[in-house]
N, C-alpha and C positions, 0 to 999 in steps of 0.2 A: 351682441344684441341681434335678435332675429328681425329681419326686414321682410316686407311682404310685397308681392307683385300680383296684380289681377291679370291673368293671361286671357288673351283674346282667342256661353249661352246660359243665360239665366236659368235654363232648365236644370242645370246641375245644382244651382242653389235651391230650387224648388224640391228636388229629390232629396237633398240633404236635410232640408227643413222638415220634410214629411217624415223622415226617419228618426228625427230627434224627439226625445221625450218632451212633453209639454212643460215640465218643470224647467228643463234646460232652456227652452225657447222663451220662457217668462223672465229669465234672469236679465238684469240690467247690463248694458255693455260695459266692459272693463274700461274702455276709453270712449266716451260718447262723442267727443269732438275730434274729428279726423280731417286731415288734408290729403287729398288724392292728387297725384301728379299725372299728367297725360301729355303725350307729345303730338298735338294736332287734334284737338277735341272735335272740330267740325267734320273730320273725316268719317266716312261711312263705317270704317273699321271699328270706330269707338261708339257706334250707335247704342250698344247695350248700356254703356255708362250714361249716355245722355238720357235714355229712356228711364233708367233708375232714378236719375236726378229729377226729371220733369214730372214723373208719375208719383214722386214722393215716397219711393220705396225705402230710401235711407231714413227719412223721418219716421216712417212707420215702424222701423226697428229701433227707434230711440237714438238715432245718430244725427249729429249736426256735422254735415260734410261740406267742406270747401274744396272746389276743384280748381287746381292751378294748371293752366295750359302752357306748354313749353314748345319751342321750335324744334321738335323732333324727339324721338324716344330716348336717345342718348342723353339729352339734357334733362329729361324727366328722371332718368336713372341716376344721374349725378346728384340731383336734388334729394333723391331717396338716400343715397350713400352719405350725403352731407347732412342729412337730418332735417331738412326744411320741409319735407313732406313725409307722411307716415306710410303711405301706400302708393304704388304706381300701377296705372292701367297701361299695360304694354305687352311687348312680345315675349313669348316664353323663353326664347333662347338667351335672354338676359340672365335668367336664373342659372343657366348652365355656365355661361362665360364668367359670371361673378363668383359662383361657387368654386370654380377652378382657381380663382384669385384669392380664395379664403374668405369671401364675403358670404355671410349666412342669410341668403335670400331664398324665400320659399314662395311657390305659386299657391294662391288660395282658391282661385275660381277660373274655370275655362269659359271665356266669353264668346269664342268662335272656334269652329272646327278646322278651318284652313287658314293659311297665311294670307291669301287673297291679295298678294302684291302684284302690281301691274307694271309692265314695261311699256313706256310710251316713247316713241322715237320721232325726232324731227323728220317731217315728210321728205325733206331733201335727202336724208340719209337712209330712209326706210327701204328704198329699192335695192340698196347695196347689202342689206342685212340678210344673211342666210342662216347663220347660227351664232351662238355666243362667242365663237372665235372672232367674229367681226367686231366685237367690242374693243378690240385692240386699238389703242391710240385715240379712242373717243373720250370726250368730256361727259361724265355721267353725273347727273343730279340725283342726290339721295336726300331723304328728309334731314339727316344729320350724320356726320361721320361717326361710326360706331353704332348706328341704329340698325334695326332689322332689315330695312331696305338696303343698307350698305352690306350687311352680311349676305343677303340674298344674291346681290350682283357679284360679290366676291366668290360665292359658291358656284355661280354660273361660269365665271371665268376660270375657276379651278377645274371644273368639269371639262372645259375646252382646252386645258393645258396652258392657260395664261396666268401670269403672276400679277399680284395686286398693283405693281408699279407700271404695268403695261397699259394702264388707263389712268385718267385723272378723275378726281371726285370733288364735287361741290355740294355743300349743304344748302338746300333750298327750302327747308322747313316743309310746310304742307302746300306750297304754291308752286306753280310751274314757272320756271325761269327760262327765258328765251335764249340764254347764252350757253345752253348745254345741247349735246347731240342726243342724249338718252336721258329719260327721266324715270326713276324707280319710285313708285308711290303706292298708296293703298286706296286710291280712288279712281276707278276706271271711268266713272262718269265725268269727272273733272277733265281727264285727258281727252275723252271722246268729244267733249264740247269745245275743245281748243283746236281751232282750225289749222294751226301750224303743226299739230302732233297727230300721229297715228298710233292707235292701241295695237301693240305688236305682240303682247303676250299677257296672259292672265294666269297667275300661278296659284294652283290650288294645293293638291296633295304633294306635288313635286315641282321641279323647276324647269320642266321641258318647255312650257310656255307656248302653247299652240292656240 
């Protein structure tokens, strides 16, 4: 069974719709009632989904959509694999990792151009941080184990020659937890407004984070 993942710009949808024959656009949806899973809906990262919901774009296409919010993208992915949601709004890398495991997951729509993952650090630790090699021994908060924020920090560590077991990871969902040294998330504004944290890196096309 094919499963679907909405990857994080409505512009793509608009272009596709304009290219479709009017007869195709007039067809009724194959499944008009859908459940979309998302890992942290209030995050700015998922703004395209919220706009589509609040502006009534789903209803305009004849869809009755329920959005279920989960504590992290990995949990939303589990719901997709388990069949409790029909579609997931999440990170593209989940399609790659799951296809490697034999799961037939396909990306439907690109909702954002860059990963936009933020590295926030406890201010007491920030002065010691010079490069990803300094993540060694730190307690790192990610939205959920197996989520895109987790993948990103593991990539950073690998680039610095560190192994995954040279740091510890804690699932914090979409909130900042004071018990960690580093926080990987998708909301720079949330971290910036937290007096105990410093925004240390903003990851766009790559993971250099400057």
